[in-house]
VMD Tcl script that draws the C-alpha trace (Angstrom):
set ca {
  {2.79 5.19 -1.53}
  {2.73 3.14 -4.72}
  {1.44 -0.43 -4.69}
  {2.89 -2.35 -7.62}
  {0.57 -4.92 -9.25}
  {-1.93 -4.71 -6.40}
  {-4.65 -5.83 -8.82}
  {-4.80 -8.19 -11.76}
  {-5.10 -6.28 -15.02}
  {-8.34 -8.07 -15.93}
  {-9.88 -6.82 -12.63}
  {-9.20 -3.25 -13.69}
  {-10.46 -3.85 -17.22}
  {-13.74 -5.12 -15.77}
  {-13.82 -2.22 -13.33}
  {-13.42 0.35 -16.11}
  {-16.18 -1.26 -18.15}
  {-18.52 -1.36 -15.13}
  {-17.79 2.26 -14.20}
  {-18.57 3.66 -17.63}
  {-21.69 1.53 -18.03}
  {-22.88 2.67 -14.60}
  {-22.35 6.29 -15.56}
  {-24.19 5.87 -18.86}
  {-27.14 4.26 -17.08}
  {-27.36 6.86 -14.33}
  {-30.56 8.88 -14.46}
  {-30.17 12.64 -14.61}
  {-31.16 14.60 -11.53}
  {-32.08 18.21 -10.95}
  {-28.74 18.98 -9.30}
  {-26.54 16.97 -11.65}
  {-23.17 18.43 -12.57}
  {-19.93 16.98 -13.92}
  {-18.95 15.77 -10.46}
  {-22.23 14.16 -9.45}
  {-22.22 12.08 -12.64}
  {-18.97 10.49 -11.48}
  {-19.46 9.98 -7.74}
  {-20.90 6.91 -6.04}
  {-21.05 4.85 -9.23}
  {-20.96 1.91 -6.81}
  {-24.66 2.65 -6.21}
  {-25.36 1.83 -9.87}
  {-23.15 -1.23 -10.33}
  {-22.88 -4.43 -8.32}
  {-19.35 -5.01 -9.63}
  {-18.15 -1.55 -8.61}
  {-19.84 -1.91 -5.21}
  {-18.05 -5.20 -4.57}
  {-14.75 -3.74 -5.79}
  {-14.76 -0.67 -3.52}
  {-15.70 -2.69 -0.43}
  {-13.14 -5.43 -1.07}
  {-11.69 -6.70 2.25}
  {-8.22 -6.24 0.75}
  {-8.79 -2.50 0.82}
  {-10.06 -2.62 4.39}
  {-7.05 -4.60 5.58}
  {-4.63 -2.28 3.78}
  {-6.27 0.87 5.13}
  {-6.45 -0.48 8.69}
  {-2.76 -1.32 8.63}
  {-1.74 2.07 7.23}
  {-3.97 4.06 9.59}
  {-3.22 1.85 12.60}
  {-6.86 1.20 13.41}
  {-9.11 -1.82 13.92}
  {-11.93 -1.24 11.46}
  {-12.47 0.68 8.24}
  {-15.54 2.20 6.67}
  {-16.09 2.88 2.97}
  {-16.73 6.58 2.43}
  {-17.01 7.35 -1.28}
  {-15.90 6.39 -4.79}
  {-15.18 8.96 -7.49}
  {-14.36 8.40 -11.15}
  {-11.81 11.00 -12.29}
  {-11.50 11.66 -16.01}
  {-9.00 14.40 -16.84}
  {-8.61 15.29 -20.54}
  {-5.35 16.31 -22.15}
  {-4.05 19.81 -21.44}
  {-5.84 19.79 -18.06}
  {-4.21 19.75 -14.63}
  {-5.52 18.91 -11.15}
  {-4.89 21.77 -8.70}
  {-3.09 21.17 -5.41}
  {-5.44 20.30 -2.57}
  {-5.96 18.21 0.54}
  {-8.85 15.77 0.71}
  {-9.48 17.10 4.22}
  {-10.71 20.31 2.58}
  {-13.82 18.36 1.55}
  {-14.42 16.18 4.63}
  {-15.40 17.20 8.15}
  {-14.77 14.63 10.87}
  {-12.57 14.15 13.92}
  {-10.97 11.55 16.13}
  {-9.47 9.40 13.39}
  {-7.82 9.31 9.98}
  {-8.74 8.56 6.39}
  {-7.00 7.81 3.14}
  {-7.52 7.65 -0.60}
  {-6.63 4.79 -2.90}
  {-6.08 6.07 -6.45}
  {-6.49 3.33 -9.07}
  {-5.54 4.19 -12.68}
  {-7.72 2.71 -15.40}
  {-4.88 2.69 -17.94}
  {-1.11 2.72 -17.92}
  {-0.27 6.20 -16.63}
  {3.24 7.29 -17.67}
  {4.74 10.59 -16.58}
  {3.55 12.20 -19.84}
  {-0.02 11.58 -18.62}
  {0.87 13.19 -15.27}
  {-0.10 10.79 -12.48}
  {-0.79 12.32 -9.08}
  {2.07 14.17 -7.44}
  {2.50 14.49 -3.70}
  {4.09 16.97 -1.31}
  {6.09 14.65 0.92}
  {5.47 15.20 4.62}
  {2.61 17.65 4.11}
  {0.21 15.37 6.02}
  {2.08 16.38 9.18}
  {0.88 19.96 8.78}
  {-2.81 19.94 9.71}
  {-4.84 22.57 7.88}
  {-8.35 21.86 6.56}
  {-8.86 25.31 5.04}
  {-8.87 25.65 1.24}
  {-5.46 26.62 -0.09}
  {-4.74 30.24 -0.94}
  {-2.80 31.07 -4.14}
  {0.37 31.99 -2.25}
  {0.31 28.69 -0.35}
  {-0.07 26.79 -3.62}
  {2.84 28.63 -5.20}
  {5.10 27.83 -2.23}
  {4.45 24.06 -2.19}
  {7.52 23.15 -4.31}
  {9.66 25.33 -2.02}
  {8.36 23.87 1.25}
  {8.16 20.19 0.31}
  {9.80 17.56 -1.84}
  {7.32 16.88 -4.65}
  {7.24 13.32 -6.00}
  {5.32 11.49 -8.71}
  {5.64 7.98 -10.15}
  {4.35 6.37 -13.34}
  {1.73 3.71 -12.75}
  {0.97 0.57 -14.72}
  {-2.43 -1.00 -15.09}
  {-2.97 -2.96 -11.86}
  {-0.91 -0.57 -9.73}
  {-2.48 1.71 -7.13}
  {-1.36 4.76 -5.16}
  {-2.35 5.57 -1.58}
  {-2.21 8.88 0.26}
  {-3.28 10.22 3.65}
  {-6.26 12.55 3.60}
  {-4.13 15.49 4.77}
  {-1.45 15.03 2.11}
  {-1.17 17.85 -0.40}
  {-1.53 16.40 -3.87}
  {-2.50 17.30 -7.41}
  {-1.38 16.58 -10.96}
  {0.43 18.52 -13.64}
  {-1.08 19.00 -17.09}
  {-1.95 15.79 -18.90}
  {0.36 15.82 -21.93}
  {-1.03 12.68 -23.59}
  {-2.60 14.25 -26.67}
  {-6.19 13.17 -27.12}
  {-6.15 10.80 -24.14}
  {-7.92 11.34 -20.84}
  {-6.27 10.30 -17.58}
  {-8.85 8.05 -15.96}
  {-8.72 6.74 -12.41}
  {-11.03 5.59 -9.63}
  {-10.50 7.16 -6.21}
  {-11.74 5.10 -3.27}
  {-12.01 7.02 0.00}
  {-11.81 5.03 3.25}
  {-12.08 6.19 6.86}
  {-11.29 4.87 10.33}
  {-14.53 3.43 11.72}
  {-14.01 5.34 14.99}
  {-14.23 8.73 13.27}
  {-16.85 11.21 14.50}
  {-18.89 13.41 12.20}
  {-18.36 17.16 12.56}
  {-20.56 19.93 11.22}
  {-19.22 21.23 7.91}
  {-17.26 24.48 8.14}
  {-16.88 25.29 4.43}
  {-19.26 25.09 1.45}
  {-17.34 22.22 -0.15}
  {-17.57 20.25 3.11}
  {-21.31 20.91 3.26}
  {-21.73 19.71 -0.33}
  {-19.79 16.54 0.45}
  {-21.79 15.92 3.63}
  {-25.06 16.21 1.74}
  {-23.88 13.93 -1.06}
  {-22.65 11.24 1.34}
  {-25.45 11.51 3.88}
  {-23.20 12.81 6.66}
  {-25.59 15.72 7.18}
  {-28.12 13.28 8.63}
  {-25.77 12.61 11.58}
  {-25.53 15.03 14.49}
  {-22.28 16.83 15.25}
  {-20.05 14.45 17.21}
  {-22.06 11.40 16.19}
  {-20.69 8.15 14.82}
  {-21.01 7.03 11.23}
  {-23.73 4.50 10.54}
  {-23.51 1.43 8.34}
  {-26.05 3.01 6.01}
  {-23.92 6.09 5.42}
  {-20.45 4.50 5.56}
  {-20.53 0.69 5.55}
  {-17.89 -1.34 7.35}
  {-15.57 -3.34 5.10}
}
mol new
graphics top color blue
foreach p $ca { graphics top sphere $p radius 0.5 }
foreach p [lrange $ca 0 end-1] q [lrange $ca 1 end] { graphics top cylinder $p $q radius 0.2 }
display resetview
């Protein structure tokens, strides 16, 4: 779902500046990799922290998921250079929980025309529950099984998808320009933590602090604050 002009353009300009300053100021760790440099930048910036826990996002997510309360799960800065694509995947491949739903709000940090390849979605794929990583044959069959859609986004727009929606992005054809966006992951506050079943789920659980919660336990405000 595309949200036209959900933000003021100056909000996003400030967000982009805060994100890149937070990343520059982040201290290196022993397990740092390209992903860890870009995740939870809200922990290094008061502006980003306020942005990702904005009540507007909580109200939107609660309405779309049909729940009473929303927790903030994670923020990730995506920076995809030209000639690079984003493989098809479900966010549920990375998260292990039950009893509720979650969604992702994808916020571009620049105008994102079709030549820059904004996210594309397999319509209706969220109705087919499967948390296992995709196999090559499944990936190849996505355009045959589903209607694939993608829309250009202007600065201030946002896109929202369910955590079980198949999505990805074609190659970025904007020569010399990276496609930059902030992904904000939100979850129904009634969700229950489940023990990770795949390595990528275990990595996510450790990064977010989910591994400190017993199987079947509820999220805490420390791990996933209410918004």
